[in-house]
ZALOKE-861871 format. One record per residue (C-alpha): residue number from 1; residue in one letter; x, y, z. Coordinates in steps of 0.5 Angstrom, whole numbers, plus 2048, in hexadecimal, padded with zeros to 3 digits. Example, Ala and Ser with C-alpha at 12.3 -4.5 7.8 and 13.67 -1.06 7.14 Angstrom:
{rec 1,"a",{819,7F7,810}}
{rec 2,"s",{81B,7FE,80E}}
// end
This chain:
{rec 1,"m",{78A,808,857}}
{rec 2,"p",{783,805,858}}
{rec 3,"a",{782,7FE,859}}
{rec 4,"s",{77D,7FE,853}}
{rec 5,"s",{782,800,84E}}
{rec 6,"s",{783,7FD,847}}
{rec 7,"i",{78A,7FD,847}}
{rec 8,"a",{78D,7F6,849}}
{rec 9,"d",{790,7F5,850}}
{rec 10,"t",{798,7F4,84E}}
{rec 11,"r",{79A,7F1,855}}
{rec 12,"p",{79D,7EA,855}}
{rec 13,"v",{799,7E4,857}}
{rec 14,"a",{79B,7E0,85C}}
{rec 15,"p",{79C,7D9,85A}}
{rec 16,"a",{798,7D4,85D}}
{rec 17,"a",{79A,7D0,863}}
{rec 18,"p",{79C,7C9,862}}
{rec 19,"g",{797,7C6,866}}
{rec 20,"r",{791,7C9,862}}
{rec 21,"i",{795,7C7,85C}}
{rec 22,"l",{795,7C0,85F}}
{rec 23,"r",{78E,7C0,860}}
{rec 24,"d",{78C,7C2,859}}
{rec 25,"p",{788,7BC,856}}
{rec 26,"r",{78A,7BE,84F}}
{rec 27,"l",{791,7BD,851}}
{rec 28,"w",{790,7B6,853}}
{rec 29,"l",{78B,7B5,84D}}
{rec 30,"a",{791,7B7,849}}
{rec 31,"l",{796,7B2,84C}}
{rec 32,"y",{791,7AC,84D}}
{rec 33,"s",{790,7AD,845}}
{rec 34,"v",{797,7AC,844}}
{rec 35,"v",{798,7A6,848}}
{rec 36,"l",{791,7A3,845}}
{rec 37,"a",{794,7A4,83E}}
{rec 38,"a",{79A,7A1,840}}
{rec 39,"i",{797,79B,843}}
{rec 40,"a",{791,79B,83D}}
{rec 41,"f",{796,79B,837}}
{rec 42,"w",{79C,797,83A}}
{rec 43,"p",{79E,793,834}}
{rec 44,"v",{79E,78D,838}}
{rec 45,"p",{799,78A,83D}}
{rec 46,"v",{79B,78E,844}}
{rec 47,"d",{79A,787,848}}
{rec 48,"r",{79F,784,843}}
{rec 49,"g",{7A4,780,848}}
{rec 50,"s",{7A0,780,84E}}
{rec 51,"g",{79D,779,84C}}
{rec 52,"g",{7A0,775,851}}
{rec 53,"m",{79E,77A,857}}
{rec 54,"l",{797,77A,854}}
{rec 55,"r",{797,772,854}}
{rec 56,"a",{799,772,85B}}
{rec 57,"i",{793,777,85D}}
{rec 58,"s",{78E,773,859}}
{rec 59,"a",{791,76D,85D}}
{rec 60,"a",{791,770,864}}
{rec 61,"v",{78A,773,862}}
{rec 62,"p",{786,76F,85D}}
{rec 63,"w",{781,774,85C}}
{rec 64,"l",{786,779,85A}}
{rec 65,"t",{787,777,853}}
{rec 66,"y",{78B,77B,84E}}
{rec 67,"d",{784,77D,84B}}
{rec 68,"v",{782,780,852}}
{rec 69,"i",{789,783,853}}
{rec 70,"e",{789,786,84C}}
{rec 71,"s",{781,789,84D}}
{rec 72,"s",{783,78C,854}}
{rec 73,"a",{789,78F,851}}
{rec 74,"n",{785,792,84B}}
{rec 75,"v",{780,795,850}}
{rec 76,"l",{785,798,855}}
{rec 77,"l",{789,79B,84F}}
{rec 78,"f",{783,79F,84E}}
{rec 79,"v",{780,7A1,855}}
{rec 80,"p",{785,7A7,855}}
{rec 81,"l",{782,7A9,84E}}
{rec 82,"g",{77B,7AA,851}}
{rec 83,"i",{77E,7AD,857}}
{rec 84,"l",{782,7B2,853}}
{rec 85,"l",{77D,7B4,84E}}
{rec 86,"a",{777,7B5,853}}
{rec 87,"l",{77C,7BA,857}}
{rec 88,"v",{77E,7BD,850}}
{rec 89,"l",{776,7BE,84E}}
{rec 90,"p",{773,7BF,854}}
{rec 91,"r",{76D,7C2,851}}
{rec 92,"r",{76D,7BD,84B}}
{rec 93,"r",{76E,7B7,84F}}
{rec 94,"w",{769,7B3,84A}}
{rec 95,"l",{76F,7B4,845}}
{rec 96,"v",{773,7AF,849}}
{rec 97,"v",{770,7A8,846}}
{rec 98,"p",{770,7AA,83F}}
{rec 99,"i",{777,7AD,83F}}
{rec 100,"a",{779,7A7,843}}
{rec 101,"l",{776,7A2,83D}}
{rec 102,"a",{779,7A6,838}}
{rec 103,"v",{780,7A6,83B}}
{rec 104,"t",{77F,79E,83C}}
{rec 105,"v",{77D,79D,835}}
{rec 106,"v",{782,7A1,832}}
{rec 107,"i",{787,79D,836}}
{rec 108,"e",{784,796,834}}
{rec 109,"c",{784,798,82D}}
{rec 110,"g",{78B,79B,82D}}
{rec 111,"q",{78D,794,830}}
{rec 112,"a",{789,790,82A}}
{rec 113,"l",{78C,795,825}}
{rec 114,"f",{793,796,827}}
{rec 115,"l",{796,791,82C}}
{rec 116,"h",{796,78A,82A}}
{rec 117,"q",{798,787,830}}
{rec 118,"r",{792,78B,834}}
{rec 119,"t",{78B,788,834}}
{rec 120,"a",{786,78D,834}}
{rec 121,"s",{77F,78A,837}}
{rec 122,"v",{778,78D,839}}
{rec 123,"r",{779,78A,840}}
{rec 124,"d",{77F,78F,841}}
{rec 125,"v",{77A,795,83E}}
{rec 126,"v",{775,792,843}}
{rec 127,"a",{77A,792,849}}
{rec 128,"n",{77D,798,848}}
{rec 129,"l",{776,79C,847}}
{rec 130,"i",{774,798,84E}}
{rec 131,"g",{77B,79B,851}}
{rec 132,"a",{779,7A2,84F}}
{rec 133,"v",{772,7A2,851}}
{rec 134,"i",{775,79F,858}}
{rec 135,"g",{779,7A6,858}}
{rec 136,"l",{774,7AA,856}}
{rec 137,"a",{770,7A7,85C}}
{rec 138,"i",{775,7A8,861}}
{rec 139,"v",{775,7B0,85F}}
{rec 140,"l",{76E,7B0,860}}
{rec 141,"a",{76E,7AD,866}}
{rec 142,"r",{773,7B1,869}}
{rec 143,"f",{771,7B8,866}}
{rec 144,"g",{76A,7B7,863}}
{rec 145,"r",{767,7B9,85D}}
{rec 146,"g",{76A,7BF,859}}
{rec 147,"t",{76F,7C2,85F}}
{rec 148,"r",{776,7C3,85E}}
{rec 149,"m",{77B,7C0,863}}
{rec 150,"p",{77D,7C4,868}}
// end
């Protein structure tokens, strides 16, 4: 039968190689999203119980206050979002910042409305957005505009 036939090919499709699956940024974005949701919507502050360690860090390095540590953690938490969105949306990377903004606003609003032991903050929104922009910048520096990961 000619290759241009309209009858569907019924040969079995080989499963994707595990290495290829592990390099798929969509998989990592899905896993990251689950972890981010767990952290963001944990019913109590995720740093509860670490006060002693945070005070020891601040005592050893006085400029490393709780606020600096918390803001830095918020930045670092969203760097993977910026990276993964940029890899998943290679031709629409301009969407990374609006999506990251929407995600962080939803998180902060959810915390304000439903998690009374958590504190929603505009400062967290800014820190999260900075993290996503850093992630986007890493991808742009590595792969350029609009190109896919090899």
